[in-house]
N, C-alpha and C positions, 0 to 999 in steps of 0.2 A: 504494500500500500504506500510506503514511503517513496518508492521509486516513481510511482504515478504522480505524486505531488512534489517531486524534486524541484521543479521550476518555481513553484509557489513558495516553497520553503526557502530557496535561495533568494528570491525576491523579498520575502519577509525579513530575512537576516540583514540584507543590504539596506532595506528601508529602515529597520530599527537602529542600525548603526548610524545611518544618516540623521535620524531623529535625535539620538543621543548626542552626536557631535554638534547638531544645530543648537540644542538647548545648552550646551557647554561651549559655546562659541568663544567666550572670553578666554578660556584656557588655551585656545589654539594660538593666541597672539603673544603669549609670554614665552619667550625663547630661553632655553637654558644652555648650559655649556656642553651638554651631552649631544653628540652628533646623532645618535640613534633617536633620541627624543625629538630633536629638531626635524628629522626626516619623517617620523611618524606624525608630527603635528602638521607638516606640510602636506602629507597625504590626507590627513583628516580635513584640512582646509580645502583640498581639491574635491573632496566628497560633498562639501557644503556649497560649492560654487553654483550648482543649478538654482538653488534657492536665492542666492545673492543676485543672480541674473534676473530672476523673476521679480525680485524687489526693485531692481533698477528699472526694469520695463514698466512696472506698476506705478512708479512715481519716484518720490524722493527716497533715496536709499537710507537716509538717516532717520526716517520716521517709519520704516517698515515694521510690520508686526511679526514677531518671532514665530507664533504658531502658524501663520500663513506660510512663512519661509520653510518651516519644518514640514508642513503638509506637502509643499511642492517638492522638497527633497525626498520625502518618503515615496511619493507617487513616481518620481523620476527613477529612483534607484530600485524600487519594487519592479517597475516595468523592465528596467535594464537587466536585473538579476533573473527575472522570469524568462525573458527572451534569450539571454545568454545560456542559461541552463537548458532550455529547450533546444537551442542550436547545438550545444555539445551533445545532448542525448541523440539528436538526429544524426550527427556525425558518427557517433559510436554505433548506432543502428546501421548506418550505411557501410561502415567498416566491417561489421559482422556479416552483412549481406554479401559484400564483395568476397570476403574470405570463405563464405559458405559455398559459393559457386565453384571454387577450386580451379586452379589453372595447372595443367600438367607441366612438369619441369622441363620436359624435352620438346617443347613447342618450337616451331620455326616461325619466325615473323618476318614480314617483308621490311620491317623497320630495324631488324636486328643487324648483327655484324655480317651475316651471310648475303645480304642484298647487294652490297656494293663491294666489289672485289677488284683485284688487279685486272688490267685490260686483257691479259692472256688467260684468265681463269674461265671465261665463257667461250663456248664453241662459236665460231664465226665462219661464215661462208666466204669471207673476203680474203682470208690468208691461207697459208699452207697448213695443213694439219688435219 
């Protein structure tokens, strides 16, 4: 049952992370001396960007409402996570279908190394032999 709802679960996780980061936006701006924490805060800020863009489009960015920004972030990242997980599931399904067909190992292909050879490899009616 969890496999069926994998996309929804991935979307919910990403959406909840974006909600958490949106409501703790002030903590993303204080930089410490630790490089790892600065990197994580930069990644967290990147997750919050869709809500900031919505706040800029809606009007004055300094008077935006945090719950609206959080809702936009949640909807964006929920959709992204759901679509990404669905895409990955379809790729895995396609890979399994291709491997189930089975290709013999001693196949000869017109695109393989046997298609183009040296000029003397093929019989010809123009020369001796």
